[in-house]
C-alpha positions as CSV (number, residue, x, y, z in Angstrom):
1,M,-22.3,24.6,14.1
2,S,-23.6,21.1,16.2
3,G,-22.0,17.8,16.4
4,S,-18.1,17.5,15.3
5,A,-16.2,19.8,14.4
6,L,-14.2,17.8,11.8
7,Y,-14.7,17.4,8.3
8,E,-17.6,15.0,7.1
9,T,-15.0,12.9,4.7
10,F,-15.1,9.6,6.7
11,A,-18.4,6.9,7.1
12,R,-16.4,6.0,10.0
13,A,-18.3,2.7,12.4
14,P,-18.9,3.2,15.2
15,L,-15.4,2.1,17.7
16,T,-12.9,3.5,19.3
17,F,-9.7,1.8,20.2
18,E,-8.0,3.6,23.2
19,R,-4.5,1.0,22.9
20,G,-3.5,-1.8,20.7
21,E,-1.6,-4.9,21.3
22,G,-0.4,-6.5,18.6
23,S,-3.0,-7.8,16.4
24,W,-5.4,-6.6,18.6
25,L,-7.2,-3.6,19.5
26,I,-8.9,-2.9,22.3
27,E,-11.4,-0.1,23.2
28,A,-11.9,2.0,26.6
29,S,-15.1,-1.1,28.0
30,G,-12.5,-3.4,27.1
31,A,-13.8,-5.2,24.5
32,R,-11.0,-6.6,22.0
33,Y,-11.6,-6.4,18.0
34,L,-8.7,-9.2,16.5
35,D,-7.3,-6.2,13.6
36,F,-7.1,-7.4,9.9
37,A,-7.5,-3.5,8.5
38,G,-4.1,-2.7,10.0
39,G,-4.8,1.0,9.3
40,I,-5.3,-0.2,5.7
41,A,-2.0,-2.2,5.8
42,V,0.2,0.6,7.4
43,N,0.1,-1.2,10.5
44,S,2.9,-3.8,9.3
45,L,3.7,-5.6,12.5
46,G,0.9,-4.3,14.7
47,H,0.1,-2.4,17.3
48,S,2.6,-1.0,20.3
49,H,6.0,-3.5,18.6
50,P,8.3,-2.9,21.6
51,H,11.0,-2.4,19.2
52,L,9.1,0.0,17.1
53,V,8.0,1.7,21.2
54,A,11.3,2.0,21.9
55,A,13.0,3.2,18.7
56,L,10.4,6.1,19.1
57,R,10.3,6.9,22.8
58,D,14.5,7.0,22.4
59,Q,14.8,9.4,19.2
60,A,11.3,11.5,21.1
61,E,13.7,12.1,23.8
62,K,16.9,13.5,21.3
63,L,15.4,15.2,18.2
64,W,12.2,15.5,17.3
65,H,12.4,17.9,13.8
66,V,14.8,19.8,12.2
67,S,13.5,20.3,8.2
68,N,16.1,19.2,5.7
69,L,18.2,21.8,5.6
70,Y,20.2,20.1,7.8
71,N,21.8,16.3,7.7
72,V,19.7,13.7,9.2
73,P,22.2,10.8,10.5
74,G,18.3,8.0,10.4
75,Q,17.9,9.5,6.9
76,Q,20.9,8.0,5.7
77,R,20.9,4.6,7.5
78,L,17.4,4.2,6.3
79,A,18.4,5.4,2.3
80,Q,21.4,3.1,1.8
81,R,19.1,0.1,3.8
82,L,16.9,0.4,1.2
83,A,19.1,0.5,-1.4
84,E,20.9,-1.9,-0.7
85,N,18.4,-4.3,-0.6
86,T,16.9,-2.9,-3.8
87,F,17.3,-1.3,-7.1
88,A,17.4,1.4,-5.9
89,D,20.2,4.1,-5.3
90,R,18.7,7.2,-4.6
91,V,15.9,7.6,-1.9
92,F,13.3,10.8,-0.8
93,F,11.5,10.7,2.0
94,T,8.1,12.1,2.6
95,N,5.4,11.9,4.8
96,S,2.8,10.0,3.0
97,G,2.2,7.2,0.0
98,A,0.4,10.3,-2.3
99,E,3.3,12.7,-1.7
100,A,5.7,9.3,-2.1
101,L,3.6,9.1,-5.8
102,E,4.1,12.4,-6.5
103,C,7.5,12.3,-6.2
104,A,7.7,9.7,-8.4
105,I,6.2,11.3,-11.1
106,K,7.8,14.7,-10.5
107,T,11.3,12.1,-11.0
108,A,10.2,10.8,-14.5
109,R,9.3,14.2,-15.9
110,R,12.3,16.0,-14.6
111,Y,14.5,12.7,-15.9
112,H,12.8,13.8,-19.6
113,Y,13.0,16.9,-19.5
114,V,17.2,17.3,-18.3
115,N,17.6,14.4,-21.8
116,G,16.5,16.9,-23.5
117,N,13.2,15.8,-24.1
118,P,10.8,18.0,-21.9
119,E,7.6,16.8,-24.0
120,R,7.7,13.8,-23.3
121,Y,5.8,14.2,-19.8
122,R,2.4,11.7,-20.4
123,I,2.7,8.7,-17.8
124,I,0.6,5.5,-18.6
125,T,-1.7,4.1,-15.2
126,F,-3.9,1.5,-15.4
127,E,-8.3,1.0,-14.4
128,G,-9.3,0.4,-10.7
129,A,-6.1,2.2,-10.0
130,F,-5.5,4.0,-6.8
131,H,-3.0,6.4,-6.5
132,G,-2.7,9.0,-3.5
133,R,-5.7,11.9,-2.7
134,T,-3.9,14.9,-4.8
135,L,-4.9,16.6,-7.3
136,A,-2.2,14.4,-10.0
137,T,-2.7,11.3,-8.0
138,I,-6.6,10.9,-8.2
139,A,-6.3,12.0,-11.7
140,A,-3.8,9.4,-12.2
141,G,-5.5,7.0,-10.5
142,G,-8.9,7.8,-12.7
143,Q,-11.3,6.5,-11.3
144,A,-14.3,9.1,-11.5
145,K,-15.9,8.9,-7.9
146,Y,-12.4,10.3,-6.1
147,L,-12.2,13.0,-9.5
148,E,-15.7,14.4,-9.4
149,G,-16.1,18.2,-8.3
150,F,-12.3,19.1,-8.4
151,G,-12.0,21.0,-11.1
152,P,-10.2,20.0,-14.6
153,K,-8.8,16.4,-14.4
154,V,-5.0,17.4,-14.0
155,E,-3.8,16.6,-17.3
156,G,-0.8,14.0,-18.4
157,F,-2.7,10.3,-17.6
158,D,-3.5,7.8,-19.8
159,Q,-5.6,5.4,-18.5
160,V,-5.9,1.1,-20.2
161,A,-8.0,-1.7,-18.5
162,F,-6.1,-2.9,-16.0
163,G,-3.7,-6.1,-17.4
164,D,-4.3,-4.9,-20.6
165,I,-0.5,-5.0,-21.9
166,E,-1.2,-4.6,-25.7
167,A,-3.0,-1.7,-24.7
168,A,-0.3,0.2,-23.0
169,E,2.2,-0.6,-25.8
170,K,-1.0,1.1,-28.2
171,A,-1.0,3.8,-25.6
172,I,2.7,5.3,-26.0
173,T,3.2,8.1,-28.0
174,P,5.8,10.9,-28.3
175,E,4.7,12.3,-25.3
176,T,4.9,9.1,-23.1
177,A,7.5,8.7,-20.0
178,G,6.4,6.1,-18.4
179,I,3.9,3.5,-16.9
180,L,2.9,3.4,-13.1
181,I,0.9,0.0,-11.8
182,E,0.2,-1.5,-8.9
183,P,2.0,-4.6,-8.8
184,V,-1.2,-5.6,-6.9
185,Q,-4.0,-3.0,-6.7
186,G,-5.5,-2.7,-3.3
187,E,-8.1,-0.8,-2.9
188,G,-9.2,-1.6,-6.6
189,G,-9.6,-4.8,-4.9
190,I,-6.9,-7.2,-4.2
191,R,-6.0,-7.6,-8.0
192,D,-2.2,-9.2,-8.7
193,L,-0.8,-8.3,-11.8
194,P,1.0,-11.5,-13.4
195,T,4.7,-11.8,-13.1
196,E,4.7,-12.5,-16.9
197,K,2.8,-8.7,-18.0
198,L,4.9,-7.0,-14.9
199,R,8.0,-8.4,-17.2
200,R,6.5,-7.4,-20.7
201,L,5.4,-4.3,-19.2
202,R,9.9,-4.0,-18.1
203,E,10.3,-4.9,-21.8
204,I,8.2,-2.5,-23.2
205,C,10.0,0.9,-21.4
206,D,13.6,-0.3,-22.6
207,R,12.2,-0.5,-25.6
208,H,10.3,2.8,-25.9
209,G,13.1,4.4,-23.7
210,L,10.0,4.9,-21.3
211,L,10.6,4.3,-17.0
212,L,9.0,1.6,-15.3
213,I,7.1,3.0,-11.9
214,L,5.7,0.8,-9.3
215,D,3.3,1.8,-6.8
216,E,4.4,-0.1,-3.7
217,V,2.4,1.5,-1.3
218,Q,-0.2,-1.2,0.1
219,C,1.7,-3.9,-1.4
220,G,5.4,-3.2,-0.3
221,I,7.9,-4.0,3.1
222,G,7.1,-7.9,3.0
223,R,3.6,-7.7,2.3
224,T,3.4,-10.5,-0.2
225,G,6.6,-12.2,1.1
226,K,9.1,-10.6,-0.6
227,L,10.4,-7.3,0.5
228,F,8.9,-5.8,-2.4
229,A,6.8,-7.5,-5.0
230,Y,8.4,-6.7,-8.2
231,E,10.6,-9.4,-6.8
232,W,8.1,-11.8,-7.8
233,A,8.9,-11.0,-11.2
234,G,12.3,-10.9,-11.4
235,I,12.4,-7.5,-12.6
236,E,13.7,-3.9,-11.7
237,P,11.5,-0.9,-11.7
238,D,13.0,2.4,-12.8
239,I,11.2,4.4,-10.0
240,M,9.2,3.6,-6.5
241,A,6.8,4.6,-4.4
242,I,6.9,3.2,-1.0
243,A,5.0,4.2,2.4
244,K,2.5,2.8,5.0
245,G,4.1,-0.4,6.0
246,I,8.2,1.1,6.3
247,G,6.2,2.9,9.0
248,G,4.7,1.0,11.0
249,G,2.1,2.8,11.7
250,F,4.1,6.1,11.7
251,P,3.3,8.6,8.9
252,M,6.0,7.9,6.5
253,G,6.8,7.2,2.5
254,A,9.7,7.6,0.2
255,C,10.1,7.6,-3.5
256,L,13.4,5.3,-4.8
257,A,15.5,5.6,-8.2
258,T,18.1,4.8,-9.9
259,E,21.1,6.3,-10.4
260,E,19.4,7.0,-14.0
261,A,16.2,7.9,-13.4
262,A,16.7,10.1,-10.0
263,K,19.5,13.0,-12.3
264,G,16.7,15.2,-12.7
265,M,16.6,15.3,-9.1
266,T,18.8,18.1,-8.3
267,A,18.8,20.8,-5.4
268,G,16.3,22.6,-5.3
269,V,13.2,21.2,-7.8
270,H,11.7,19.3,-5.4
271,G,11.9,19.4,-1.3
272,T,9.6,18.6,1.8
273,T,9.2,20.8,5.4
274,F,8.2,17.4,7.6
275,G,10.1,14.3,5.0
276,G,12.2,12.7,6.4
277,N,12.3,13.7,9.9
278,P,14.6,12.1,13.4
279,L,11.1,10.7,14.5
280,A,9.7,9.0,11.5
281,M,13.0,7.7,10.4
282,A,13.7,6.0,13.6
283,V,11.1,4.5,13.3
284,G,11.2,2.9,9.9
285,N,14.7,1.6,10.8
286,A,13.1,0.0,13.1
287,V,10.4,-1.8,11.1
288,L,13.9,-2.9,8.5
289,D,15.1,-4.5,11.9
290,V,12.4,-6.7,12.1
291,V,11.3,-7.0,8.5
292,L,15.1,-8.3,7.0
293,E,15.7,-10.5,10.3
294,D,16.3,-14.1,8.8
295,G,13.6,-16.3,7.6
296,F,10.8,-13.6,8.9
297,L,9.4,-13.2,5.0
298,D,9.7,-16.7,4.6
299,E,7.1,-17.0,7.8
300,V,5.0,-14.8,6.1
301,K,4.3,-16.9,3.2
302,R,3.9,-20.3,4.9
303,K,1.2,-18.2,7.2
304,S,-0.2,-16.4,3.9
305,L,-0.5,-20.4,2.3
306,A,-2.3,-21.5,5.5
307,F,-4.5,-18.4,5.9
308,K,-5.5,-19.0,1.6
309,Q,-6.1,-22.4,2.4
310,G,-8.6,-21.9,5.1
311,L,-10.6,-18.5,2.8
312,A,-10.6,-21.3,0.4
313,G,-12.8,-23.7,2.6
314,I,-14.8,-20.8,4.0
315,V,-15.5,-19.8,0.4
316,D,-16.4,-23.3,-0.5
317,E,-19.0,-23.6,2.6
318,F,-20.8,-20.4,2.1
319,P,-21.1,-19.9,-1.8
320,G,-23.8,-16.8,-1.8
321,V,-21.9,-14.8,1.3
322,F,-18.5,-15.2,-1.1
323,E,-17.5,-16.0,-4.8
324,E,-13.3,-16.5,-4.7
325,V,-10.1,-15.1,-2.7
326,R,-7.5,-13.5,-3.9
327,G,-4.8,-11.7,-3.6
328,V,-0.7,-12.8,-2.1
329,G,1.5,-13.0,1.1
330,L,-0.7,-11.2,3.5
331,L,-2.5,-9.1,1.3
332,L,-5.5,-11.2,0.4
333,G,-9.2,-10.1,-0.4
334,L,-12.5,-12.2,-0.2
335,K,-15.0,-11.4,-3.0
336,C,-18.1,-11.1,-2.1
337,R,-21.5,-12.0,-3.5
338,M,-23.3,-10.0,-0.9
339,P,-22.8,-6.1,-0.3
340,N,-19.1,-6.1,1.1
341,T,-20.2,-3.6,3.2
342,S,-22.8,-5.6,5.0
343,V,-19.8,-8.2,5.0
344,N,-17.9,-6.2,6.5
345,A,-20.1,-5.4,9.3
346,A,-21.4,-8.7,10.0
347,F,-16.8,-9.4,10.2
348,R,-17.2,-6.5,13.3
349,A,-20.1,-7.6,15.4
350,N,-17.6,-11.0,15.7
351,N,-15.3,-8.5,16.9
352,F,-13.1,-9.2,13.7
353,L,-11.7,-5.7,12.0
354,A,-11.4,-5.6,7.8
355,V,-11.5,-3.6,5.1
356,P,-13.6,-3.4,2.1
357,A,-12.2,-2.3,-1.6
358,G,-13.4,-2.5,-5.0
359,E,-14.8,-4.6,-6.9
360,N,-16.9,-5.4,-3.7
361,V,-14.3,-7.0,-2.1
362,V,-13.2,-7.4,1.4
363,R,-9.1,-6.8,2.4
364,L,-7.4,-8.6,5.1
365,L,-4.7,-7.4,6.1
366,P,-3.0,-9.3,8.6
367,P,-0.3,-7.8,10.6
368,L,2.8,-9.6,9.4
369,N,3.9,-11.5,12.6
370,V,0.0,-12.5,13.5
371,T,0.0,-15.7,15.0
372,D,-1.2,-19.2,14.0
373,D,-3.7,-18.7,17.1
374,E,-4.8,-15.5,15.3
375,I,-5.3,-16.7,12.1
376,R,-7.4,-19.5,13.4
377,I,-9.4,-16.9,15.1
378,A,-9.3,-14.3,12.5
379,L,-11.5,-17.8,10.7
380,D,-13.9,-18.4,12.8
381,A,-14.9,-14.7,13.2
382,I,-15.4,-14.8,9.0
383,R,-16.7,-18.6,9.4
384,A,-19.2,-16.7,11.5
385,G,-20.0,-13.6,10.3
386,A,-20.9,-16.1,6.8
387,K,-23.1,-18.6,8.7
388,S,-25.2,-14.8,10.2
389,L,-25.3,-13.6,6.6
390,S,-25.8,-17.2,5.0
391,S,-29.0,-17.3,7.4
392,A,-30.4,-14.1,7.3
393,A,-30.1,-14.9,3.4
394,G,-32.3,-17.9,3.7
395,A,-34.6,-16.4,6.0
396,A,-35.2,-13.9,3.8
């Protein structure tokens, strides 16, 4: 064996960072990069946020892990706060978004099982979705590139076109348990579901006795300008999976559910070894301390508007590079006319980090506490990258 001993499953950029400060990542050389990749929407409060660092350090000096054989006070507190600020009555903590989705799927199936309808296990999902990398969640996402080579697709998922509510209703059978959707698709290309369509899905689920399951792993925890994206539609789901931003960089997720939806999840039917550990709970509570502060989400909305206006101007200035701005809050994307990998590389050459997504989109995922000056620096870097691509295309 030569080279790295790691699995070769990532096409990594040639960068190695040794520390971070707020919205910035710093290499050993001292080179600074403005980070609007955010660990793929994970670093909700940037790097080395002092309140998060203090919470983690304080807990690390006390207790790391005991398992769920015992009470974990941080779990009780974080679950209560999530319940008080959402639709949910019950919370199950996980280590990742994929595990949160696994729990959501199991919760939905188990609900119908305990109601005497074990045949109701199928879940309707939508094209372009990304729900994780486990065997069940790649089947739920339905994307061929993630399913290839892993054997038979896990049974129980029926996919329709994104936003096609009529097709979703037609796909309902006596075996259908629920409908699973991301209010804003991240990996799928920053595609947001119009609020009226989310309301219609809620009505369809009510009419057919189905559970509405939301994947807010990427769009939750303030990313859209509300604590959770479903709030924009004025509806409530039955089950919701979250992760990424709730840990602010520490690996954690959660499955939230109503009392009714969670009634089948009794002792012994589901579990986790590391989920809900004291370290994760300390950080999750610290993230909520900040995001739930008065005015914080209003600032996310204000900064989003300013950023989108600036991006719209750049799209108009470089129509050969960009087609449109997409997204809500600080979950934004630029639909590219050139390959998004080339656009992302041009941004990186200007010390600006973003994330490619589906539909030839580049995602822009700044910390929720990004400053106005940093937004201006980002716009300058995006403009410089677009100018270099436009000039190279003109020369060719």
